[in-house]
C-alpha positions as a Markdown table, in Angstrom:
| # | Residue | x | y | z |
|---|---|---|---|---|
| 1 | Met | -5.3 | -25.5 | -6.7 |
| 2 | Pro | -8.1 | -23.6 | -4.9 |
| 3 | Ile | -7.4 | -20.1 | -3.4 |
| 4 | Arg | -8.0 | -19.9 | 0.3 |
| 5 | Gly | -6.5 | -16.5 | 1.2 |
| 6 | Leu | -6.3 | -12.9 | -0.1 |
| 7 | Leu | -3.4 | -10.7 | 1.0 |
| 8 | Phe | -3.9 | -7.0 | 0.5 |
| 9 | Asp | -1.4 | -4.2 | 0.6 |
| 10 | Phe | -2.8 | -1.1 | 2.4 |
| 11 | Asp | -1.6 | 2.3 | 1.3 |
| 12 | Gly | -2.7 | 3.1 | -2.3 |
| 13 | Leu | -4.4 | -0.3 | -2.6 |
| 14 | Ile | -7.2 | -0.4 | 0.0 |
| 15 | Val | -7.2 | 3.4 | 0.6 |
| 16 | Asp | -5.4 | 5.9 | -1.6 |
| 17 | Thr | -3.4 | 7.5 | 1.2 |
| 18 | Glu | -0.5 | 7.8 | -1.2 |
| 19 | Gly | -2.3 | 10.4 | -3.2 |
| 20 | Ala | -3.0 | 12.4 | 0.0 |
| 21 | Ala | 0.7 | 12.2 | 0.9 |
| 22 | Val | 1.8 | 13.4 | -2.5 |
| 23 | Ala | -0.7 | 16.3 | -2.4 |
| 24 | Ala | 0.6 | 17.4 | 1.0 |
| 25 | Trp | 4.2 | 17.3 | 0.0 |
| 26 | Gln | 3.5 | 19.1 | -3.3 |
| 27 | Glu | 1.8 | 21.9 | -1.3 |
| 28 | Leu | 4.8 | 22.2 | 0.9 |
| 29 | Tyr | 7.3 | 22.2 | -1.9 |
| 30 | Arg | 5.3 | 24.9 | -3.8 |
| 31 | Glu | 5.1 | 27.1 | -0.7 |
| 32 | His | 8.9 | 27.2 | -1.0 |
| 33 | Gly | 8.9 | 27.8 | -4.8 |
| 34 | Gln | 9.9 | 24.2 | -5.7 |
| 35 | Glu | 8.3 | 21.1 | -7.3 |
| 36 | Leu | 8.2 | 17.7 | -5.7 |
| 37 | Pro | 10.1 | 15.3 | -8.0 |
| 38 | Leu | 7.6 | 12.4 | -8.5 |
| 39 | Asp | 10.2 | 10.2 | -10.2 |
| 40 | Leu | 12.1 | 10.2 | -6.9 |
| 41 | Trp | 9.0 | 10.1 | -4.7 |
| 42 | Val | 7.7 | 6.8 | -6.2 |
| 43 | Thr | 10.9 | 5.1 | -5.0 |
| 44 | Leu | 9.4 | 5.5 | -1.4 |
| 45 | Ile | 6.2 | 3.7 | -2.2 |
| 46 | Gly | 5.7 | 0.4 | -0.4 |
| 47 | Thr | 9.0 | 0.4 | 1.4 |
| 48 | Ile | 11.1 | 2.0 | 4.2 |
| 49 | Gly | 14.5 | 3.5 | 4.1 |
| 50 | Ala | 14.7 | 4.5 | 0.4 |
| 51 | Pro | 17.6 | 6.9 | -0.4 |
| 52 | Phe | 15.3 | 9.8 | -1.3 |
| 53 | Glu | 14.3 | 11.9 | 1.8 |
| 54 | Pro | 11.9 | 14.6 | 0.7 |
| 55 | Met | 12.5 | 17.0 | 3.6 |
| 56 | Ala | 16.2 | 16.8 | 3.2 |
| 57 | His | 15.8 | 17.3 | -0.5 |
| 58 | Leu | 13.6 | 20.4 | 0.0 |
| 59 | Glu | 16.0 | 21.9 | 2.5 |
| 60 | Glu | 18.8 | 21.4 | 0.1 |
| 61 | Leu | 16.8 | 23.2 | -2.6 |
| 62 | Val | 15.9 | 26.2 | -0.4 |
| 63 | Gly | 19.4 | 26.3 | 1.1 |
| 64 | Arg | 18.4 | 26.2 | 4.8 |
| 65 | Pro | 16.9 | 23.9 | 7.4 |
| 66 | Leu | 13.2 | 23.9 | 7.9 |
| 67 | Asp | 12.0 | 23.9 | 11.5 |
| 68 | Gly | 9.8 | 21.4 | 13.4 |
| 69 | Glu | 6.7 | 23.5 | 12.9 |
| 70 | Val | 6.9 | 22.8 | 9.1 |
| 71 | Ser | 7.0 | 19.1 | 9.7 |
| 72 | Lys | 4.1 | 19.2 | 12.1 |
| 73 | Arg | 2.0 | 21.2 | 9.7 |
| 74 | Leu | 2.9 | 18.8 | 6.9 |
| 75 | Gln | 1.8 | 15.8 | 9.0 |
| 76 | Glu | -1.5 | 17.4 | 9.9 |
| 77 | Arg | -2.2 | 18.2 | 6.3 |
| 78 | Glu | -1.4 | 14.7 | 5.2 |
| 79 | Leu | -3.7 | 13.2 | 7.8 |
| 80 | Ala | -6.5 | 15.7 | 6.9 |
| 81 | Leu | -6.3 | 14.8 | 3.2 |
| 82 | Gly | -6.0 | 11.1 | 4.0 |
| 83 | Asp | -9.2 | 11.2 | 6.1 |
| 84 | Leu | -11.1 | 12.3 | 3.0 |
| 85 | Glu | -10.3 | 9.0 | 1.2 |
| 86 | Gln | -12.7 | 6.1 | 1.1 |
| 87 | Leu | -12.1 | 2.5 | 0.1 |
| 88 | Arg | -10.8 | 2.2 | -3.5 |
| 89 | Pro | -13.2 | 0.9 | -6.1 |
| 90 | Gly | -13.9 | -2.8 | -5.8 |
| 91 | Val | -12.3 | -3.3 | -2.4 |
| 92 | Leu | -15.5 | -3.6 | -0.4 |
| 93 | Glu | -17.0 | -6.1 | -2.9 |
| 94 | Tyr | -13.8 | -8.2 | -2.7 |
| 95 | Leu | -14.0 | -8.3 | 1.1 |
| 96 | Glu | -17.7 | -9.1 | 1.1 |
| 97 | Asp | -17.2 | -11.9 | -1.5 |
| 98 | Ala | -14.3 | -13.3 | 0.4 |
| 99 | Gln | -16.4 | -13.5 | 3.5 |
| 100 | Ala | -19.2 | -15.2 | 1.7 |
| 101 | Leu | -16.8 | -17.7 | 0.1 |
| 102 | Gly | -15.0 | -18.4 | 3.4 |
| 103 | Leu | -11.7 | -17.0 | 2.3 |
| 104 | Arg | -9.2 | -15.7 | 4.8 |
| 105 | Thr | -8.0 | -12.1 | 4.4 |
| 106 | Ala | -4.9 | -10.2 | 5.6 |
| 107 | Ile | -3.3 | -6.8 | 5.3 |
| 108 | Val | 0.4 | -6.9 | 4.5 |
| 109 | Ser | 1.8 | -3.4 | 4.7 |
| 110 | Ser | 5.2 | -1.6 | 5.1 |
| 111 | Ser | 3.4 | 1.0 | 7.1 |
| 112 | Ser | 2.9 | 1.1 | 10.9 |
| 113 | Arg | 0.1 | -0.7 | 12.7 |
| 114 | Trp | -1.3 | 2.4 | 14.2 |
| 115 | Trp | -1.6 | 4.0 | 10.8 |
| 116 | Val | -3.5 | 1.0 | 9.3 |
| 117 | Asp | -5.7 | 0.7 | 12.4 |
| 118 | Arg | -6.5 | 4.4 | 12.3 |
| 119 | His | -7.9 | 4.3 | 8.8 |
| 120 | Leu | -9.7 | 1.0 | 9.3 |
| 121 | Ala | -11.4 | 2.4 | 12.4 |
| 122 | Arg | -12.6 | 5.6 | 10.6 |
| 123 | Leu | -13.9 | 3.4 | 7.7 |
| 124 | Glu | -15.5 | 0.9 | 10.1 |
| 125 | Arg | -13.6 | -2.0 | 8.5 |
| 126 | Glu | -11.6 | -3.4 | 11.4 |
| 127 | Lys | -13.5 | -6.7 | 11.5 |
| 128 | His | -12.8 | -7.9 | 7.9 |
| 129 | Trp | -9.3 | -9.2 | 8.6 |
| 130 | Asp | -7.9 | -12.5 | 9.9 |
| 131 | Ala | -4.4 | -10.9 | 10.2 |
| 132 | Ile | -2.7 | -7.6 | 9.9 |
| 133 | Leu | 1.1 | -7.6 | 9.3 |
| 134 | Thr | 3.0 | -4.3 | 9.3 |
| 135 | Ala | 6.7 | -3.3 | 9.2 |
| 136 | Asp | 6.4 | -0.7 | 12.1 |
| 137 | Asn | 9.5 | 1.3 | 11.0 |
| 138 | Asp | 11.7 | -1.8 | 10.6 |
| 139 | Pro | 13.4 | -1.6 | 7.2 |
| 140 | Ser | 14.5 | -5.2 | 7.5 |
| 141 | Arg | 10.9 | -6.4 | 7.4 |
| 142 | Ala | 9.6 | -3.9 | 4.9 |
| 143 | Lys | 9.0 | -4.7 | 1.2 |
| 144 | Pro | 10.6 | -5.5 | -1.2 |
| 145 | Thr | 11.8 | -8.2 | 1.2 |
| 146 | Pro | 9.2 | -11.0 | 1.4 |
| 147 | Thr | 9.3 | -11.1 | 5.2 |
| 148 | Leu | 5.8 | -9.7 | 5.8 |
| 149 | Tyr | 4.3 | -12.0 | 3.2 |
| 150 | Leu | 6.0 | -15.0 | 4.7 |
| 151 | Glu | 4.7 | -14.0 | 8.2 |
| 152 | Ala | 1.2 | -13.6 | 6.7 |
| 153 | Leu | 1.3 | -17.1 | 5.2 |
| 154 | Glu | 2.5 | -18.5 | 8.6 |
| 155 | Thr | -0.2 | -16.6 | 10.5 |
| 156 | Leu | -3.0 | -17.8 | 8.2 |
| 157 | Glu | -1.5 | -21.3 | 8.0 |
| 158 | Leu | -1.6 | -21.3 | 4.2 |
| 159 | Gly | 0.9 | -22.2 | 1.6 |
| 160 | Pro | 1.8 | -19.6 | -1.1 |
| 161 | Ala | -0.1 | -21.6 | -3.8 |
| 162 | His | -3.3 | -21.0 | -1.9 |
| 163 | Asp | -3.1 | -17.2 | -1.9 |
| 164 | Val | -3.4 | -14.2 | -4.1 |
| 165 | Ala | -1.6 | -10.9 | -3.2 |
| 166 | Phe | -2.9 | -7.5 | -4.3 |
| 167 | Glu | -0.3 | -4.7 | -4.7 |
| 168 | Asp | -0.1 | -1.2 | -6.2 |
| 169 | Ser | 3.7 | -0.8 | -6.4 |
| 170 | Pro | 6.8 | -2.5 | -7.8 |
| 171 | Asn | 8.3 | -2.9 | -4.3 |
| 172 | Gly | 5.2 | -4.7 | -3.1 |
| 173 | Ile | 5.1 | -6.9 | -6.2 |
| 174 | Arg | 8.7 | -7.9 | -5.7 |
| 175 | Ala | 7.9 | -8.9 | -2.1 |
| 176 | Ala | 4.9 | -11.0 | -2.9 |
| 177 | Lys | 6.6 | -12.7 | -5.8 |
| 178 | Ala | 9.7 | -13.5 | -3.7 |
| 179 | Ala | 7.2 | -15.3 | -1.4 |
| 180 | Lys | 6.0 | -17.3 | -4.5 |
| 181 | Ile | 2.5 | -15.8 | -4.3 |
| 182 | Phe | 0.3 | -15.1 | -7.4 |
| 183 | Thr | 0.3 | -11.3 | -7.5 |
| 184 | Val | -2.3 | -8.9 | -9.0 |
| 185 | Ala | -1.2 | -5.3 | -9.5 |
| 186 | Val | -3.8 | -2.6 | -9.1 |
| 187 | Pro | -2.0 | 0.7 | -9.7 |
| 188 | Asn | -3.3 | 4.0 | -8.3 |
| 189 | Pro | -2.9 | 7.4 | -10.0 |
| 190 | Ile | 0.6 | 7.9 | -8.4 |
| 191 | Thr | 1.9 | 4.5 | -9.4 |
| 192 | Ser | 0.1 | 4.0 | -12.7 |
| 193 | Thr | 3.2 | 4.9 | -14.8 |
| 194 | Leu | 5.5 | 2.5 | -13.1 |
| 195 | Asp | 6.7 | -0.9 | -14.4 |
| 196 | Phe | 4.5 | -3.8 | -13.4 |
| 197 | Glu | 5.9 | -6.5 | -15.6 |
| 198 | Asp | 6.7 | -8.8 | -12.6 |
| 199 | Ala | 3.0 | -9.0 | -11.7 |
| 200 | Asp | 1.0 | -12.0 | -12.8 |
| 201 | Leu | -2.0 | -9.8 | -13.6 |
| 202 | Val | -2.6 | -6.0 | -13.9 |
| 203 | Leu | -6.0 | -4.4 | -13.3 |
| 204 | Asp | -6.9 | -0.7 | -13.5 |
| 205 | Ser | -9.3 | -1.4 | -10.6 |
| 206 | Leu | -10.5 | -4.3 | -8.6 |
| 207 | Ser | -14.0 | -3.4 | -9.8 |
| 208 | Asp | -12.9 | -4.5 | -13.3 |
| 209 | Leu | -12.6 | -8.1 | -12.3 |
| 210 | Pro | -15.0 | -9.4 | -9.6 |
| 211 | Leu | -13.5 | -11.9 | -7.1 |
| 212 | Pro | -15.5 | -14.9 | -8.4 |
| 213 | Lys | -14.2 | -14.2 | -11.9 |
| 214 | Leu | -10.6 | -14.0 | -10.6 |
| 215 | Leu | -10.9 | -17.3 | -8.7 |
| 216 | Glu | -12.1 | -19.0 | -11.9 |
| 217 | Arg | -8.5 | -18.6 | -13.1 |
| 218 | Phe | -7.4 | -21.1 | -10.5 |
């Protein structure tokens, strides 16, 4: 069955904002003589409302609450580091090939719309997308539930057999597979050690398999 739509996660897949977030939190933890537990951090990736809360965890380690200025400085640092990130390898080529082939494209993200729009604007990539679906701080819509993917299919007016999803985290893969979509895992440096056995295909980078070659599989 021919593929007609490509559905992309955002953070860590299109742009490695996850690496920027980890770096900012690691700096904050180390300022207080602590280390960010990456095994707990990765449970946050691709979802909302995970049990691990890094600020509460750090406050528990240091034995006192941290004021609002600390949070403000952390957010500013995360934004500054994120703004240094460009599209991950192979993403632009996939988007250009999708346009040339007449495929529809969507972003499916557990993040907020303002966050996605902000990075697309700075990268001048706002016009590549037929749809952008975001959870906007609503845990009931966030991955690993399939809600966002089902909304994307409805918006694009495509059935799941006509689409490929691209994800960098187990939470995202579970969401796409629950929507019955063929799913390609493309881990980033933060998620590369996680379990991707539920994915239909795992790539180190989108540049390793050009889109026309991927479509030959269908």
